[in-house]
C-alpha positions as CSV (number, residue, x, y, z in Angstrom):
1,M,43.3,102.6,42.9
2,T,41.0,105.4,41.6
3,D,42.1,104.8,37.7
4,F,41.8,100.7,38.5
5,A,38.3,101.4,40.5
6,L,36.9,103.9,37.9
7,G,37.8,101.6,35.1
8,Q,36.2,98.7,36.3
9,W,33.2,100.4,37.3
10,V,32.5,101.9,33.9
11,Y,33.6,98.7,32.1
12,K,31.1,97.1,34.1
13,Q,28.4,99.8,33.8
14,T,28.6,99.9,30.1
15,N,30.3,96.5,28.9
16,S,32.1,99.0,26.2
17,A,35.7,98.7,25.2
18,T,35.3,102.2,23.6
19,A,33.7,103.8,27.0
20,Y,36.4,102.7,28.7
21,G,39.1,104.2,26.1
22,I,37.1,107.7,25.9
23,I,38.3,107.9,30.0
24,G,41.8,107.2,29.0
25,F,41.4,110.0,26.4
26,A,40.0,112.2,28.7
27,A,42.4,111.7,31.4
28,L,45.5,112.8,28.7
29,A,44.2,115.4,26.2
30,P,43.4,118.1,27.9
31,Q,46.6,117.7,30.0
32,L,48.5,117.7,26.9
33,V,46.7,120.6,25.0
34,F,47.5,122.8,28.0
35,T,50.9,121.7,28.3
36,P,52.7,124.4,26.1
37,L,51.1,127.1,28.5
38,V,51.8,125.2,31.5
39,G,55.6,124.7,30.2
40,A,55.6,128.7,29.7
41,L,54.5,129.4,33.0
42,L,56.9,127.2,34.4
43,D,59.7,129.6,33.3
44,R,58.3,132.2,34.4
45,F,57.3,131.3,37.7
46,P,58.6,129.7,40.9
47,R,58.4,125.8,40.0
48,G,57.6,124.1,43.0
49,S,54.5,126.6,43.8
50,I,52.9,125.4,40.5
51,M,53.3,121.9,41.7
52,I,51.4,122.7,44.4
53,A,48.7,124.4,42.9
54,G,48.5,121.4,41.1
55,H,47.8,118.8,43.6
56,F,45.3,121.1,44.9
57,G,43.6,121.4,42.1
58,A,43.3,117.8,41.1
59,G,42.5,116.9,44.6
60,L,39.5,119.3,44.6
61,C,38.5,117.2,41.2
62,S,38.5,113.7,43.1
63,L,36.9,115.1,46.0
64,I,34.2,116.6,44.0
65,M,33.6,112.8,42.3
66,M,33.4,111.4,45.4
67,L,30.4,113.6,46.5
68,L,28.6,112.9,43.0
69,Y,29.1,109.3,43.5
70,T,27.7,109.8,47.3
71,K,24.7,111.3,46.0
72,E,24.3,108.5,43.6
73,I,24.5,110.7,40.6
74,L,27.7,109.8,38.9
75,N,27.8,108.8,35.8
76,L,30.2,108.5,32.8
77,E,29.5,112.4,31.5
78,W,30.7,113.7,35.0
79,I,33.5,111.4,35.1
80,L,34.5,112.7,31.6
81,V,34.4,116.3,33.3
82,F,36.3,116.2,36.1
83,V,38.8,113.7,34.5
84,S,39.3,116.2,32.0
85,L,39.9,119.3,34.3
86,G,41.8,117.0,36.7
87,S,43.9,116.1,33.8
88,V,45.0,119.9,33.3
89,F,46.1,119.9,37.2
90,N,47.9,116.7,36.6
91,S,50.1,118.8,33.9
92,F,51.4,121.3,36.1
93,I,52.4,118.1,38.7
94,S,54.0,116.3,35.8
95,Q,55.8,119.2,34.0
96,S,57.2,120.8,36.8
97,F,58.7,117.1,38.1
98,I,59.8,117.0,34.5
99,V,62.2,120.3,34.7
100,L,63.1,120.2,38.4
101,V,64.5,116.8,38.4
102,P,67.7,117.7,35.9
103,V,68.2,120.5,38.4
104,L,68.5,118.8,41.4
105,V,70.4,116.0,40.2
106,K,73.6,115.3,38.8
107,R,74.1,115.2,34.5
108,E,76.0,111.9,35.4
109,N,73.0,110.4,37.8
110,L,70.1,111.3,35.6
111,I,69.8,107.6,34.2
112,K,70.2,106.3,38.2
113,Y,68.0,108.8,39.0
114,Q,65.0,107.7,36.5
115,G,65.4,104.2,37.4
116,F,65.1,105.4,41.3
117,S,61.5,107.3,40.4
118,Q,60.6,104.5,38.2
119,G,61.0,102.1,40.8
120,G,58.7,103.9,43.0
121,L,56.0,104.2,40.3
122,G,56.9,100.0,39.6
123,I,56.0,99.8,43.8
124,V,52.7,101.6,42.8
125,E,51.5,100.0,40.1
126,L,52.8,96.6,42.1
127,S,50.2,97.1,45.0
128,V,47.6,99.1,43.2
129,P,45.7,96.2,41.3
130,A,45.4,94.1,44.4
131,L,44.7,97.0,47.0
132,A,42.2,98.5,44.6
133,A,40.4,95.1,44.2
134,F,40.1,94.2,47.6
135,F,39.1,97.8,48.8
136,L,36.4,98.3,45.6
137,V,34.9,94.9,47.4
138,T,35.4,96.0,51.0
139,I,34.9,100.0,51.3
140,G,33.6,100.6,47.6
141,L,34.2,103.3,45.2
142,K,33.5,106.1,47.4
143,G,36.6,104.6,50.2
144,I,38.8,104.8,47.3
145,F,38.0,108.5,46.8
146,I,38.6,109.3,50.2
147,F,41.9,107.6,49.5
148,D,43.2,109.9,46.7
149,V,42.3,112.9,48.2
150,V,43.8,112.3,51.4
151,S,47.0,111.3,48.9
152,F,46.9,115.0,47.4
153,I,46.6,116.7,50.9
154,S,49.5,114.6,52.3
155,A,51.7,115.5,49.1
156,I,50.5,119.5,49.6
157,F,51.7,118.6,53.4
158,L,54.9,117.4,52.5
159,L,55.9,119.8,49.5
160,S,55.2,122.7,52.0
161,F,58.6,122.0,54.0
162,I,60.6,122.0,50.8
163,V,58.9,124.7,48.5
164,I,60.7,127.7,49.2
165,R,63.9,125.9,48.9
166,I,62.5,124.3,45.7
167,N,61.8,128.0,43.9
168,R,65.2,129.3,45.0
169,N,67.0,127.2,42.7
170,D,64.5,125.9,40.4
171,G,66.3,126.5,37.2
172,R,64.7,129.3,35.7
173,E,66.1,132.8,34.8
174,S,65.7,135.9,36.5
175,Q,62.4,137.0,37.2
176,N,63.0,140.6,35.8
177,K,64.4,138.7,32.2
178,A,61.4,136.3,31.9
179,E,59.2,139.0,32.8
180,K,60.2,141.0,29.6
181,V,58.7,138.3,27.4
182,G,55.3,137.6,26.9
183,V,53.7,134.1,27.8
184,F,52.5,133.3,24.5
185,R,56.2,134.8,22.9
186,Q,57.7,131.8,25.3
187,I,55.1,129.0,24.2
188,K,56.2,129.6,20.2
189,F,59.8,129.7,21.1
190,G,59.2,126.3,22.2
191,F,58.0,125.0,18.8
192,Q,60.7,127.3,17.1
193,Y,63.6,125.5,19.2
194,L,62.5,122.0,18.3
195,L,62.2,123.4,14.7
196,N,65.9,124.6,14.5
197,H,66.8,121.1,16.1
198,K,66.4,118.5,13.6
199,Y,67.7,115.5,15.4
200,L,65.2,116.4,18.6
201,L,62.6,116.8,15.9
202,S,63.1,113.1,14.6
203,L,63.2,111.8,17.7
204,L,59.9,113.8,19.0
205,I,58.3,112.1,15.9
206,F,59.5,108.5,16.5
207,M,58.6,108.3,20.3
208,G,55.3,110.0,19.3
209,L,54.5,106.7,17.1
210,V,56.0,104.5,19.4
211,N,54.0,105.9,21.9
212,F,50.7,105.8,19.8
213,S,51.4,102.0,19.4
214,I,52.0,101.4,23.2
215,G,48.8,103.4,23.9
216,I,46.3,101.0,22.2
217,V,48.3,98.1,23.7
218,H,47.7,99.6,27.5
219,V,44.3,100.9,26.9
220,L,42.9,97.5,25.4
221,L,44.8,95.1,28.0
222,T,42.0,95.4,30.4
223,P,39.2,94.6,27.9
224,L,41.4,91.6,26.7
225,V,41.8,90.1,30.0
226,L,37.9,90.6,30.9
227,S,36.8,88.9,27.7
228,F,37.7,85.5,29.3
229,A,38.8,85.9,33.0
230,T,37.9,87.9,36.1
231,V,38.3,90.9,37.5
232,V,41.0,89.1,40.2
233,E,42.9,87.2,37.1
234,L,42.8,91.6,35.5
235,G,44.3,92.3,38.7
236,T,47.2,89.7,38.5
237,V,47.9,90.4,35.1
238,L,48.3,94.4,36.1
239,T,50.4,93.2,39.1
240,A,53.2,91.2,36.5
241,A,53.4,94.7,34.7
242,G,54.0,96.6,37.8
243,V,56.6,94.2,38.6
244,G,58.3,94.8,34.9
245,T,58.1,98.6,36.0
246,L,60.2,97.7,39.2
247,L,62.3,95.3,37.4
248,G,63.1,97.9,34.4
249,S,63.9,100.7,37.3
250,V,66.2,98.5,39.0
251,A,68.0,97.7,35.9
252,L,68.6,101.3,35.5
253,M,69.8,102.0,38.4
254,F,73.0,99.8,38.0
255,L,73.4,101.4,34.2
256,S,76.8,103.4,33.6
257,E,76.7,105.9,31.6
258,I,75.1,105.0,27.9
259,K,77.4,106.4,25.2
260,D,74.6,105.3,22.0
261,K,71.3,106.6,23.6
262,N,70.2,106.1,20.5
263,A,70.8,102.3,19.5
264,F,70.2,101.4,23.0
265,L,66.7,103.1,22.5
266,C,66.2,101.0,19.0
267,W,67.4,97.7,20.4
268,I,64.6,97.5,23.1
269,L,62.1,98.6,21.0
270,L,62.6,96.0,18.5
271,F,62.5,93.7,21.0
272,I,59.3,95.1,22.5
273,G,57.6,94.5,18.3
274,M,58.7,91.4,18.4
275,T,57.0,90.5,21.8
276,L,53.9,92.3,20.7
277,I,53.6,90.3,17.7
278,S,54.2,87.2,19.0
279,S,51.1,88.0,21.6
280,S,48.7,86.9,19.0
281,L,49.6,83.1,20.1
282,V,48.2,83.9,23.4
283,F,45.0,81.7,23.2
284,I,46.5,78.6,21.6
285,N,46.3,76.9,25.2
286,H,43.7,78.3,27.1
287,S,44.8,76.9,30.7
288,I,47.9,79.4,30.1
289,T,46.6,82.3,28.5
290,V,46.8,84.1,31.8
291,W,50.3,82.9,32.4
292,L,51.3,84.1,28.9
293,L,49.7,87.5,29.1
294,M,51.4,88.0,32.5
295,G,54.9,87.4,31.2
296,I,53.9,89.9,28.0
297,A,53.0,92.7,30.2
298,L,56.3,92.2,32.3
299,M,58.8,92.3,29.7
300,I,56.9,95.1,27.7
301,T,56.7,97.3,30.9
302,L,60.4,96.5,32.0
303,L,61.6,97.4,29.0
304,F,59.3,100.2,28.4
305,V,60.3,102.1,31.4
306,M,63.9,101.9,29.9
307,V,63.1,103.5,26.7
308,E,61.1,106.3,28.4
309,S,63.8,107.1,31.0
310,I,66.8,107.2,28.4
311,N,64.6,109.3,26.0
312,Q,63.8,111.5,29.1
313,V,67.5,111.7,29.7
314,I,68.3,112.6,26.4
315,W,66.1,115.4,26.2
316,Q,67.1,117.0,29.6
317,T,70.4,116.7,29.0
318,S,70.1,118.5,25.3
319,V,68.1,121.6,26.3
320,P,69.4,124.3,28.7
321,S,67.6,124.0,32.2
322,E,66.3,127.7,31.5
323,L,64.6,126.7,28.4
324,Q,63.2,123.5,29.6
325,G,59.7,124.7,30.7
326,R,58.9,125.5,27.2
327,V,60.7,123.1,25.1
328,L,60.1,120.2,27.2
329,S,56.0,120.8,27.2
330,V,56.2,121.0,23.8
331,Q,58.0,117.2,23.8
332,T,55.4,116.0,26.2
333,L,52.7,117.3,24.0
334,V,53.9,116.2,20.6
335,T,54.9,112.7,22.1
336,Q,52.4,112.2,24.4
337,M,49.2,113.6,22.0
338,S,49.5,110.2,20.3
339,L,48.5,108.5,23.7
340,P,44.8,110.2,23.9
341,L,44.4,109.5,20.5
342,A,45.4,105.7,20.7
343,F,43.1,105.7,23.7
344,L,40.1,107.4,21.7
345,I,40.1,104.7,18.4
346,A,41.6,101.6,20.5
347,G,37.9,100.8,21.6
348,P,36.6,101.4,18.0
349,L,39.1,99.8,16.4
350,A,38.7,96.6,18.6
351,D,34.8,96.3,19.1
352,F,33.8,97.5,15.4
353,I,36.9,95.9,13.2
354,F,39.4,93.5,14.8
355,E,36.9,91.4,17.2
356,P,34.4,91.1,14.7
357,M,37.3,89.7,12.3
358,F,37.5,86.9,14.3
359,Q,33.9,85.5,15.1
360,D,32.0,83.0,13.4
361,G,31.8,84.5,9.7
362,G,34.5,86.8,10.5
363,L,36.6,88.4,7.4
364,L,40.0,86.5,9.1
365,A,38.2,83.4,11.2
366,N,39.1,80.7,8.7
367,N,42.6,81.8,7.8
368,I,44.4,83.6,10.6
369,G,41.7,82.2,13.1
370,G,42.6,78.9,12.3
371,I,46.1,79.9,13.8
372,I,45.5,82.3,16.7
373,G,41.7,81.2,17.8
374,T,38.3,82.5,17.2
375,G,36.1,84.0,19.5
376,S,36.4,86.9,22.2
377,G,39.5,88.6,22.9
378,R,41.6,87.1,19.6
379,G,41.0,90.6,17.7
380,I,42.5,92.3,20.5
381,A,45.6,89.9,20.4
382,F,46.0,90.6,16.7
383,L,45.7,94.1,17.0
384,Y,48.9,94.0,19.5
385,S,50.6,92.0,16.5
386,V,49.6,95.0,14.5
387,C,51.1,97.6,17.3
388,G,54.6,95.4,17.3
389,L,54.6,95.7,13.6
390,M,54.6,99.5,13.7
391,I,57.0,99.9,16.1
392,I,59.6,97.9,14.3
393,I,58.9,99.9,11.1
394,S,58.9,103.2,13.2
395,V,62.4,101.8,14.7
396,M,64.1,101.1,11.3
397,A,62.9,104.4,9.9
398,F,64.2,106.7,12.6
399,Y,67.7,104.5,13.1
400,K,68.6,105.0,9.5
401,K,67.4,108.8,9.7
402,S,69.6,109.8,12.9
403,K,72.8,108.0,11.4
């Protein structure tokens, strides 16, 4: 709810897709920069305790932003500072979760577990847009900040009951053995491991390219919808995306073991690419534009949940548990670093290149604009098609190389 509300608040204050994208960059970039260090710490210190520390730090950042908002001095600069700090603490949470899963869940149940886990995220995505829009009107941004802080306190409270049991069986090497190797040597080991495993390295680069395209689609969804619709209709589109996440997670729970995970990934991503290419036509009939975007958002999130889950299972079953903190942190860094890059450039691409192309007198207004239309939002829709083409080319290159 905080992400949704902050995004709306900043966009309404600035009316800039660039400012909106910079917040997404700040939420991801610091987290990724520090991920290798976090991974080394996870192979060195109790993983459950590190998760609690992450919740404490992230919750403190939300509390400070709430106080700044209460004093009416919260602005884009302060948001960037504390969103950046919070993202580092969120890295402690997410990376601990990733390396604990294969320790606590049997190998043959990992795909089903990913479905269960993603289902929880789907419920969140399904309920948050409507709840955030309602609370933003009734209790304001301050009330949403309070919800955020309470959620971190609740997480710490629940974890405190099981953290000792988690730390006893968290998949690390023995304490004495881990302490013989310095932290920076542990970080270096994660990079060296991937350089020596060519398949994992190819998968890493491939998913980085895919995430770059999906990142552009993700960050520009709000500006796309708000270019012609209301915040309520935006909430409807985002709710459809949540439904897609939930349906994708349910599908995963019913999947049996997938023998050729490479082919599974590639076929799904091809379909995502074709869906994005067709999205440039959403403005052909204005009366159904919102409905079309709802369908596209649902389909892409449904399929991408499956892509992310299968990709994560490949890594969790290919890397030994005692090395996963270091290796999977590098995987997260390289794969996900494309997201903040996408967030950083998506806004300028939309504001200064693609949107002007489809305004009156624009470069593509009289040719492609004659098919998909001209005016606000058409440039972003065309950029979606470009992202879809990038995904299809990436799939073809990776599948050929992995054979």
